[in-house]
N, C-alpha and C positions, 0 to 999 in steps of 0.2 A: 461487351459484345456478345456474351451469351444471355440466353433467355432467362428472365428472372425466376427464380426457383418457385416452385408450386406452393399453394398453401399448405400442403400436408408436410412436404419437405422443409419448408421454412419453419413451421411448427415444431416438428422433430429436433430441428437444429437449435431452436430456441430453448427447448427444454434442456438439451444437452448443456447448452452454454450456461443456462440459470443453474443448473448442478453444480458449476465451477464459479458461480457468482459473476458470470461474464455477460447475462444477456442484454443489459443496457449498454454496456461500452460496445459489444458486437453490433446492436441494432444501429449505434450513433456511427460506427464505420460504414455499416451498409448504406445507411441514409446519405453518407457523404459521397458513396460510389453512384447515388441516385436509385437505389433499391429501397422501396417502402415496403413495410409489412403489409400483409392483406388485410383488409377491412375487418375480417371475421377475428382478428387478433385484437384489435382496437382495445376492447374492454380489458383484456388479459394484460396489455402493456401498462395500460394505465395502472391497473391493480399492482402490478409489480412495481413502477416508480413509486406510486403511494406507499409500499411496504418498506422499500429501500429508503426513502425519505424518513419515514416514521422511525425506523431502526436506526439511523444515522442520529436523529434528533435524540432518541432514547440514551444511546450511549455518549452523546458529546459531553453531558453532564460530568459523567464519571471520568472521561478521559482530562477533561478541563481540572479536575481535582487531582488526577494523576500528575499532570503537568506542574500545576501550581504546587505540589508537595515537593517537586524536583528543584523546582525555583527556589522555594524557601530554604532548602538545604543547599543552595549554590552549586547544584550539581549541572553542569554544561550538557545539553542534550540537544539532539538535532532529528527532526522528523524524516523518517525515511519510507521509500517505496510508495505505498498506497496514500498515506497520509500525505507526503511530499508532493505527490502528484495531484492529488485532489486540490490541495491549496495553490497550486500553480498551473500545471496543464488544464486541469478543469474547472479551474476558478470556484470552486464550492460546489460545482455540480453533483448532484447525488448518484449520477450514472456510474462512477467509479466504486463499486462495491468493495469491501474490505473485510476479509474474514478475520485480521488482527491489526493491530497498530505496532509499527515498528520504531523505536527510539534508539538512537545511538548516542552512547555515553562512553568518556574516558574508562579504559580498562580497570584503572585503580579505583573507581568511583562505582563499578557495576554491581558490587555487593550492596554497597549503600542505597544505590538505586533501588535495587531490587526489594530491599527491607522497606524502603519508604512506600513502595506500591503495596507491599504486602501489610502494612499497618493500615491501608485504607480498606482491608477486607478482601484483597485480592489473593486467591489460593493457587499455588503451583500446579499445573496440569500433570506433573510426574516427579518423581524423585530424584535427587542428584546422580543416582546411579542407573536411571533409565538409558537403556542402550539407543534408544530411538533420538535423544538429545545428548550427544557426546561432548564434552567440554572444546568446542571449537570456536565459533565466534558470537554465541549466545548460550544462555541456559535454558531450562523448560520456561516455556510461555506463563503467563498468570492470568486467571479468568475471575471474573467478577459475575458471578451468578445471577444476580438480580437484573443487571442490564446486559448481559451477554457479551460483555468486551472483553477481548483478549488483547494482552500487551506483551511483547517481546522486547527485553532490553539487551540490545546489541553493543558488544564492545569492538567489533571489528565489521566491516562492510560485507565481506564473504569469508568463508572458511579457508583454510590453507590448501584444502585438497583443490580449490578453484582456482586461487592466486596465492602464491607465497608471499609476496610482499604486501605488507598492509596498504590500505588505502585511507585509513580513518583519518590520519593526520592531515592529509591532502584535502580531503573532503571537508574538515573543518576550516582550514585555512582558507579555502574559496567559497565558502558557505555565502548563500544569500537569506535575506529575513524576510518573514512576513509576518502580519499582525494575528495573532490568535490568544483568545481568551484575554484581551485586553493589554498584551505585552507583545514583544518581539519573539519570534520562535524561528529557529535556524533550520534552513531546508537546504539540500545540495544544490548547487548551481545547475543550470540545465545540461552542460556537458556532463558533469558526475552524474545526474539522473539518468542520461542516455548509456554512460558506461555501465551504471549499477544494472540497468534493464538488460543489456547484453551479458554481463555476468551471471544474473538471477537466471537467464534464460538458460545457459550453460549448466548452471547448478541444478535446477529442477526439470529440465528437459520438458516432458510431456503435460506435466500437471500445472505448469505455469507458462508454457510456450505461447499458447494463443492470446493471452492477455499481454504477455510482453512483446510480442510482435505487433499487436494491434497498437499498443503505445509507443512502441519505436516509430512505427510509421506515422502516427499523429504527433508525436513530438519533433521529428524531423521536418514534417511537412508545416507544421504551424511556427516553428522558430527557424525556418530556413535562411533567414536574412541576418540572423545575430549570433552566429555560432563562432566562437573563439576556439579553433581547434589547436591553438599553443596549448591549451590547458590538457 
């Protein structure tokens, strides 16, 4: 019902969203509401879309190597958060930008999974005593400098300060499957992807809230007819 934002306000908002890796997701949402970007931003948007697509393509080969390494060792793993949403909600669309890739593994295989990633050349972004990464539901992220890919190996869905009772077992038991890198890759069912978004929103608050809110809205709207609330 409100008037569309001015070109200047639209550009400022787009810059802010881009700084958090959310510009294309936000634009998709605005377009769904019937709000189109000003023509003056057309080239900028095309540039951003091309950059995101190229970045995803550059990192995919390394991600496939990491997942294949886990497969070869028989380490169960599940795509979480951005990767899971990209493969399901966004159907491979590059508009869902990801700062890192999150993979959930059993707690007793976490160290082995981290070692498998490190053997591919990934380096820990911090030491085991770094106060920014306390021993809660994952250790420090691992970084591949040539591709810019960051992988976080999780042993639980969220830390205890958000939810005392673990969710990983239930997530694995009700997981769905998609095809990735020539084989099956587990992803949380849509009900659990919604739950994870809500918990992630509580965990990170401002830094992740806009993306989480947009994805909650999109997930609920696009899958409204097929929810199993018993889960």
